[in-house]
C-alpha positions as CSV (number, residue, x, y, z in Angstrom):
1,M,0.0,0.0,0.0
2,F,1.3,3.4,-0.9
3,D,-1.4,5.7,0.5
4,S,0.9,7.8,2.6
5,A,3.6,8.9,0.1
6,F,3.4,11.1,-3.0
7,I,5.8,12.5,-5.5
8,S,5.1,16.0,-6.9
9,Q,5.3,17.0,-10.6
10,K,8.2,19.3,-9.6
11,D,10.1,16.6,-7.8
12,L,9.5,14.2,-10.8
13,A,10.7,16.8,-13.2
14,A,13.8,17.4,-11.2
15,L,14.5,13.6,-11.2
16,L,14.1,13.4,-14.9
17,E,16.8,16.1,-15.4
18,D,19.3,13.5,-14.3
19,K,20.0,11.7,-17.6
20,D,21.6,8.7,-15.8
21,L,18.5,8.0,-13.7
22,E,16.1,5.3,-14.9
23,I,12.6,5.7,-13.6
24,G,9.7,3.3,-14.1
25,S,6.0,3.6,-13.2
26,V,3.0,1.3,-12.7
27,I,-0.4,2.8,-13.6
28,I,-3.3,0.9,-12.3
29,N,-6.8,1.8,-13.7
30,H,-9.6,1.7,-11.1
31,E,-13.3,2.5,-11.6
32,D,-13.0,6.2,-10.6
33,H,-9.3,6.9,-10.6
34,D,-5.8,5.9,-11.8
35,R,-3.0,5.2,-9.3
36,I,0.5,5.9,-10.5
37,V,3.4,4.4,-8.6
38,Y,7.0,5.6,-9.4
39,F,10.1,3.5,-8.8
40,L,13.7,3.1,-9.7
41,V,14.9,0.2,-11.9
42,D,16.3,-1.4,-8.7
43,G,12.8,-1.4,-7.2
44,S,13.3,1.5,-4.8
45,Y,10.0,3.2,-4.2
46,L,9.8,6.9,-5.2
47,G,6.2,7.7,-4.5
48,D,2.7,7.5,-6.0
49,S,-0.2,9.7,-6.9
50,I,-3.9,9.4,-7.7
51,V,-5.6,10.8,-10.8
52,E,-9.4,11.0,-10.3
53,F,-11.9,11.2,-13.1
54,E,-15.7,11.4,-13.4
55,E,-17.7,8.3,-12.8
56,T,-19.0,6.9,-16.1
57,E,-22.6,6.0,-16.7
58,N,-23.6,2.3,-17.0
59,E,-26.7,2.9,-19.0
60,F,-27.8,5.4,-21.7
61,R,-31.3,6.8,-21.7
62,P,-32.9,7.9,-25.0
63,D,-33.7,11.4,-23.5
64,S,-30.1,12.0,-22.2
65,K,-26.9,12.8,-24.0
66,P,-24.1,10.4,-23.0
67,S,-21.2,12.0,-21.1
68,R,-17.7,12.0,-22.6
69,G,-16.5,9.7,-19.9
70,S,-19.2,7.1,-20.6
71,F,-18.4,7.3,-24.4
72,F,-14.7,6.5,-23.8
73,S,-15.6,3.8,-21.4
74,R,-17.7,2.1,-24.2
75,I,-14.7,2.4,-26.6
76,R,-12.4,0.7,-24.1
77,K,-14.8,-2.1,-23.3
78,S,-15.5,-2.6,-27.0
79,L,-11.8,-2.9,-27.8
80,F,-11.1,-5.4,-25.1
81,S,-14.4,-7.3,-25.3
82,I,-12.7,-10.0,-27.3
83,L,-10.4,-10.6,-24.4
84,F,-13.2,-11.5,-21.9
85,G,-12.0,-13.8,-19.1
86,K,-8.4,-13.6,-20.3
87,Q,-5.2,-12.4,-18.7
88,L,-3.0,-10.8,-21.4
89,I,0.2,-8.8,-21.4
90,I,0.8,-6.4,-24.4
91,S,4.3,-5.0,-25.0
92,I,4.5,-1.6,-26.8
93,T,7.9,-1.1,-28.5
94,G,9.4,1.4,-30.9
95,S,12.0,4.1,-31.0
96,S,11.7,7.3,-28.9
97,Q,8.8,9.7,-29.6
98,A,7.0,7.3,-31.9
99,G,3.9,7.5,-29.7
100,K,4.1,4.5,-27.4
101,T,2.9,6.3,-24.2
102,T,0.1,7.9,-26.2
103,L,-0.9,4.5,-27.5
104,A,-0.9,3.0,-23.9
105,R,-3.1,5.9,-22.8
106,Y,-5.4,5.4,-25.7
107,L,-5.8,1.7,-25.0
108,A,-6.4,2.4,-21.3
109,T,-8.8,5.3,-21.7
110,G,-10.1,5.4,-25.3
111,K,-9.0,9.0,-25.6
112,P,-7.0,10.0,-28.7
113,L,-4.0,12.4,-28.1
114,R,-6.0,15.6,-28.8
115,L,-8.3,14.8,-25.9
116,Q,-5.7,13.6,-23.5
117,D,-4.9,15.8,-20.5
118,G,-1.3,16.8,-19.8
119,T,1.9,16.0,-21.7
120,S,3.8,12.8,-22.1
121,L,7.2,12.4,-20.7
122,P,9.7,10.1,-22.3
123,T,9.4,6.6,-20.8
124,L,12.6,5.8,-18.9
125,G,13.0,2.1,-18.7
126,K,9.5,0.6,-18.5
127,S,6.1,1.8,-17.5
128,M,3.1,-0.5,-16.8
129,R,-0.6,0.0,-17.0
130,E,-3.1,-2.6,-15.7
131,I,-6.6,-2.5,-17.1
132,R,-9.4,-4.6,-15.5
133,I,-12.6,-5.0,-17.4
134,G,-14.9,-7.6,-16.0
135,R,-13.0,-10.9,-15.7
136,S,-10.3,-9.7,-18.1
137,T,-7.0,-8.2,-17.0
138,V,-4.8,-6.5,-19.6
139,T,-1.3,-5.4,-18.7
140,L,0.3,-2.8,-21.0
141,L,4.1,-2.6,-21.0
142,D,5.2,0.8,-22.4
143,L,8.9,0.2,-23.1
144,G,11.5,3.0,-23.3
145,G,12.4,3.9,-26.9
146,Q,15.9,5.2,-26.4
147,Q,18.5,2.7,-27.5
148,D,19.9,2.5,-24.0
149,F,16.7,0.8,-22.9
150,W,16.4,-1.7,-25.8
151,N,18.0,-4.3,-23.6
152,L,14.8,-4.3,-21.5
153,W,12.6,-5.3,-24.5
154,Q,13.7,-8.9,-24.6
155,E,12.4,-9.9,-21.1
156,A,9.2,-7.9,-21.6
157,V,8.4,-9.1,-25.1
158,S,9.2,-12.8,-24.3
159,S,6.7,-12.7,-21.4
160,S,3.9,-11.0,-23.5
161,S,0.9,-12.4,-25.2
162,F,1.6,-10.1,-28.2
163,F,3.3,-6.9,-29.0
164,I,2.5,-3.6,-30.8
165,H,5.5,-1.9,-32.5
166,L,5.2,1.9,-33.2
167,V,6.8,3.7,-36.1
168,D,6.7,7.5,-36.6
169,G,6.0,7.7,-40.3
170,S,6.9,11.4,-40.5
171,R,10.6,10.6,-39.6
172,T,11.5,9.2,-43.0
173,K,15.3,9.5,-42.6
174,D,15.5,8.2,-39.0
175,E,17.9,5.2,-39.0
176,E,17.1,4.5,-35.3
177,Q,13.6,3.5,-36.4
178,I,15.0,1.0,-38.9
179,E,17.3,-0.4,-36.2
180,A,14.3,-0.7,-33.8
181,L,12.5,-2.8,-36.4
182,R,15.6,-5.0,-36.8
183,H,15.8,-5.3,-33.0
184,I,12.2,-6.4,-32.5
185,A,12.6,-8.9,-35.4
186,A,15.6,-10.5,-33.7
187,L,13.6,-10.8,-30.4
188,T,10.6,-12.4,-32.1
189,K,12.4,-14.6,-34.7
190,S,12.5,-17.8,-32.6
191,S,9.1,-17.4,-31.0
192,N,5.5,-17.8,-32.0
193,L,4.6,-14.3,-30.6
194,N,2.1,-12.4,-32.6
195,G,2.1,-8.7,-33.1
196,I,1.1,-5.7,-35.2
197,I,3.0,-2.6,-36.5
198,L,1.5,0.8,-36.4
199,V,2.8,3.6,-38.6
200,N,1.8,6.7,-36.6
201,K,1.1,10.3,-37.6
202,L,-0.4,9.9,-41.0
203,D,-2.5,12.9,-40.3
204,L,0.6,15.1,-40.6
205,Y,1.1,13.8,-44.2
206,L,-2.6,14.1,-45.2
207,T,-2.7,17.7,-43.9
208,K,0.6,18.5,-45.7
209,E,2.4,19.2,-42.4
210,C,5.2,16.9,-43.7
211,S,6.1,16.3,-47.3
212,E,7.3,12.7,-47.0
213,F,5.9,9.7,-45.1
214,L,6.9,6.1,-44.5
215,R,3.8,4.5,-45.9
216,R,2.5,1.1,-44.9
217,Q,4.1,-0.5,-48.0
218,D,7.5,0.9,-47.1
219,I,7.4,-0.5,-43.6
220,E,6.1,-3.8,-44.8
221,S,9.0,-4.1,-47.2
222,I,11.6,-3.2,-44.5
223,A,10.0,-5.5,-41.9
224,Q,9.8,-8.4,-44.2
225,Q,13.5,-8.1,-45.0
226,F,14.1,-8.6,-41.3
227,G,11.7,-11.5,-41.1
228,L,8.8,-9.6,-39.5
229,H,5.6,-10.8,-41.1
230,F,2.9,-9.0,-39.1
231,P,0.0,-6.7,-40.1
232,V,1.0,-3.1,-40.7
233,L,-1.6,-0.3,-40.0
234,E,-1.4,3.4,-40.8
235,V,-2.9,5.4,-37.9
236,S,-3.2,8.8,-36.2
237,L,-3.0,8.5,-32.4
238,L,-3.8,12.3,-32.4
239,E,-7.2,11.7,-33.9
240,G,-7.8,8.1,-33.0
241,I,-8.1,7.0,-36.6
242,A,-7.0,4.0,-38.6
243,Y,-6.5,4.6,-42.4
244,V,-7.4,1.7,-44.7
245,G,-6.5,1.7,-48.4
246,Y,-4.2,3.9,-50.4
247,G,-4.3,7.0,-52.5
248,K,-7.8,8.3,-53.3
249,N,-9.4,5.1,-51.9
250,I,-8.2,5.7,-48.4
251,E,-10.9,5.2,-45.8
252,E,-10.9,6.5,-42.2
253,R,-12.0,4.1,-39.4
254,N,-12.3,4.4,-35.7
255,L,-9.0,3.1,-34.4
256,A,-10.4,1.1,-31.5
257,D,-12.9,-0.7,-33.8
258,H,-10.2,-1.4,-36.4
259,L,-7.7,-2.6,-33.8
260,K,-10.4,-4.9,-32.4
261,S,-11.0,-6.5,-35.9
262,V,-7.2,-7.0,-36.3
263,L,-6.7,-8.4,-32.8
264,K,-9.4,-11.0,-33.5
265,K,-7.3,-12.5,-36.2
266,L,-4.1,-12.8,-34.1
């Protein structure tokens, strides 16, 4: 129990200024709040905090407008309804700033980035979220993207039910992302682990905020060279959208719904 100790945002920011310090966190989702526990890699306890949110509605009446909280609760339950009664561990990998923490938040809350509160700090080491929905428990492992932390991927991925690998499609000349694909390929080569690859930030390309983009076909080709034969999806975690098709035939779909259809096939 950690009810008596807390770490302030100021103290956490000061700790993060120490580049040699590795910090992890455990985020546990409850019905009306999230509990965040901070710790060092050696297990030393740093503190914890509670983030409260409005209680979601269980039912929707025809004469009432559903609250935003209840809407996101429905998205989350819909996404993980295929996991009913299961205990799953999902590892989220990728190079730094690809969107791993944003994806973990989206899977836990149903909120795309533009509706998420606060800013994301780089994951130092490993962060964990535990989601309980009915008899299902889903553990999300958000793994640090800096190369110094890639040695932590092996243990996490090998203990997972499946993995999700993130690529920032707007960083077309980032060799670290290619090396990250090569690294995850090496970790999964001798296992039967299933996974998917998400090419994030396609919204930047469609709105002409970037002139080049690593399209799905590009990533599929690179991944297959490394022996990664997993579904590749183009997405926007900012908007919560999956893009299906190519060129003028591209179709926008709700990301949670599309992920659910893909996960069913794994």
